[in-house]
N, C-alpha and C positions, 0 to 999 in steps of 0.2 A: 505495502500499502501507499509502505513512505515513495519507494521505488518509481512508481505510476503518477507520485504526488512531486518529486525532483524534473520524471520526465517532465511533467507539462509546466512547471517554470522554466526548467531549458530552455523551452519551444519557446514562450512567451516572450522570455527576454532576451533572443536570438528573433524572432519575430519584431520586435521595436525598436535594437541593435541596427538590423539590414533598413528597417522603413527610416529610420534618423538619416543612414550614412546617403540614401540617396534623394537624400533633401536638403542634407551641407551645400552652403554654392564652392564652387569652388573658386581656390580666390590666384589674383594671378596682380605679381608687383610692374608697377609702371613708370618707365623712365623713357621718356621720348628724349632721342638724340637731336643734336644739332647739330650734327653732321652738312642737311642740305640748308644750313641758314649760313651766307658766304659775312664774310667779316668785313667791316668799313666805318668811315669816320661820317656817315651821315647826317649822325647825332652832335655832334660837336660840344660833348658834354654836357648837353642838358638834361636835367633835371626833368625823368619822367615817372609819373604816378603809374604804379600796374594795380587792377585789380578784376579780381576774376569772381565771376557772379555762376552760381548752377541752375541751371529753371531748368535740369532733366525734371519728368517726373518720379522717379524713387531711385536707390543708390545703387541696384545693383548693374550693370553692365550690359550685362546678354543673358545667355543659356544657351544649356547645349543639350537636342532633342536627341531620343536617340530613334529605331523604327521603330520601337514601341509605340512610339508617344508620351511617354514621360519627359519632363523637364530635370536641367538639374542648375542650378544657375549662375554668375559667373561673376566677384563681384573682385573689390580687387582692396591690396593689405592696404593701404595707406589709405592718406585724403586726396582724392587725385584733384580735387581748389588746389590746394598748396602744392603738391608735384607740376603741376600747372604754370603755378603763380610764377615757381621757379623758374621753370625753363623760357617763358615767358621772359624773367628777365635779364638771365644769362641770355640770350638772342638778343636786348635793345644793348644788353652789352659790349655788346657781336660790333653790335654795328654802331658804333661809338658814345648809347644816350649812358644818360646813371641812374638804373633805374633805384626808384623808390618803395617802401612796405605800404611805410605811410603816408597812401593816398590823399590825406582828406584840405584840403586846400591848395594842392597843386597846383600851377595856370597850368600844367599839361600832364594828358590823366590818356593810360590804352589802358581797354573795359575788355573784358571775352567772354560773356554771355554764354555758355557751353550751350545746347540746349538738346544733343544726345550724344550719345555717347554707347553705340549698340553692339555686340558682341554675338553673331549668332551660329550655331555651328549646327547643322541636319545630318544625321546620320540617315540615308540612302542604304539597299545591300549591296550597292558596287560599287559607294564613291558618297563622300564627304561633303558638303556643298559648306562654305567657311562665309560671311559676308560680314565687313565691316565697319561700321559707318560711324562719321562724328561731323558734328551741326554744332556749326558756333557764327554768332556776332562779333563784330569785331567793331569798338566804338572810340577813335581817334580824334581826343578835344585841345584843343588850348583857346584862352579864352573863351571867348561865347560862338568860336564853330566848330564842328562836331561835325566829323565822317564814318558813316556806317560803311560796314562793308560781311558781306553771309559768302561764311566762307566754309565748303564742303568737300569730305573728303568720303568717295565710296569705294573701296576693297573688296573684291573678290577671289577666293581660295577654292581652288578644288583638290580633296587630296587623297589619294585611298586606301590610305590607314585613319585613326579616328587620329587628329591631334593632338598630342599629349598641353602640359602643359606650359612647360615651353613658347609650344607653338601657338600656343594660341599669348603667352606675351611677343611674342617678340611682333604676333599680325597685329595687336591691339597697342602697341607701345609705333607698329610701323605709322598706323593711322595715323597716331597723336605727331610724333616726328611731319608726317605728312601736311598736318595740318598748322605745326609750330615753323610749317619751312613755306605753306604759304601765304599767315601771319605778314610774313617778313618779306617780302615778295610784294608788294601794295605800296609801291614809292609815292604815292600820296599819301599813305595814312603815315609813313614817315619822315617823309616832307612836311607834311604841316605839327610833326611832333619834333621836330627842329628849328623849324621858320615859324609855326604860323600860318604859313600859307597856304 
């Protein structure tokens, strides 16, 4: 009788553990690269405040979907906004600006509103499709003048095997790196921040 009770308890505990494991998010470390941001002196040592605003609906950045229809959430290990703010500050430095984390009251301000960071992995019978998208709005302000720009990154990959955590990190970081590169390719934004024109 004790043996049957123990067996029942083991089955229940295993069921709970397996159920919990299936919904725990896969955690990715975000570290965008600035290799695509060319160095320059356009900033002429002008101070620019940096602000990143989160407009996303939730903190998860996506999910892995199996051909059975189950979904495992994908999240980041750290503060995505802080990582983006650091990367934007470093990008400004590469362009010759002096970035300031304390943006309140600064005459020049670069604001990035993050609208979407999505990484969706769908497993099929033969292939796995990975869609990584990042959407942000940039606003460069100098005095009363503001310049807005929509920046979109949409990368798709097809794989034969299920992507590992490292594969997912690489794909998400590539999309974030592409976003930062596009932001710093906008010459109008850089000129407004540098000269106020």
